[in-house]
C-alpha positions as CSV (number, residue, x, y, z in Angstrom):
1,M,81.2,106.6,78.8
2,T,80.5,107.6,82.2
3,L,77.0,109.0,84.5
4,L,75.6,111.3,85.8
5,G,72.4,112.5,88.1
6,D,69.9,110.4,88.3
7,A,71.5,107.8,85.6
8,I,74.1,106.6,88.3
9,H,72.4,107.9,91.8
10,T,69.0,106.9,92.2
11,M,67.3,108.1,95.0
12,P,64.0,108.7,96.2
13,P,62.6,112.2,95.6
14,S,62.2,112.9,99.1
15,G,64.5,116.0,99.6
16,G,64.6,117.2,96.1
17,V,68.3,116.5,95.7
18,G,68.6,114.3,92.5
19,A,68.6,118.0,90.3
20,N,71.2,119.5,92.3
21,T,72.8,115.9,92.3
22,A,73.1,116.2,88.6
23,L,73.8,119.4,88.2
24,Q,77.0,118.5,90.1
25,D,78.0,115.9,88.6
26,S,77.3,117.9,85.2
27,A,79.9,120.7,86.6
28,T,82.2,118.4,87.7
29,L,82.5,116.4,84.4
30,A,82.2,119.7,82.4
31,S,85.8,120.7,84.6
32,E,87.3,117.9,83.9
33,L,86.6,118.1,80.2
34,L,88.1,121.8,79.6
35,S,91.3,120.7,80.8
36,V,91.1,117.3,78.1
37,A,90.4,119.8,75.4
38,K,93.0,122.5,77.2
39,G,95.3,119.4,76.5
40,D,95.9,118.8,80.7
41,K,95.1,115.6,80.7
42,S,93.8,112.8,78.5
43,L,90.2,111.8,78.8
44,I,91.4,108.8,80.3
45,E,92.4,110.5,83.1
46,A,89.5,113.3,83.3
47,V,86.8,110.6,83.0
48,A,88.8,108.5,86.4
49,T,88.9,112.3,88.1
50,Y,85.4,112.8,87.6
51,E,84.2,109.0,89.0
52,R,86.6,109.8,91.9
53,V,84.7,112.6,92.7
54,M,81.3,111.9,91.4
55,V,81.0,108.3,93.3
56,P,81.2,109.2,96.8
57,R,79.2,112.8,97.1
58,G,76.4,110.3,94.6
59,F,76.8,107.7,97.9
60,D,76.7,110.8,100.2
61,T,73.6,112.2,98.6
62,V,72.1,109.2,98.8
63,D,72.3,108.5,101.6
64,S,71.6,111.8,103.0
65,S,68.0,111.4,100.7
66,L,67.5,108.1,102.5
67,G,67.4,108.9,106.5
68,L,65.4,112.3,105.0
69,A,62.9,109.6,103.9
70,S,63.2,107.4,106.7
71,Q,62.4,111.0,108.9
72,L,59.7,111.5,107.1
73,F,57.6,108.2,106.3
74,G,58.7,106.3,109.3
75,T,60.5,103.9,107.9
76,D,64.4,102.2,108.0
77,H,66.7,102.4,105.3
């Protein structure tokens, strides 16, 4: 099992990036699953590749969202 979008990247609604992150995650996962269907990778390799891309992208997006929330609402994150 792996997760995508808001299920793994909980973030404030500032910037409206939750849906964008989910779409990016799903596109990356779909690409990796296609490589499994073609026989280029095992399922375990594909999920590991997806997670290596998804995790840092998610942290960057959450940090950006928190920074924007801080600017909008005058709080520290």
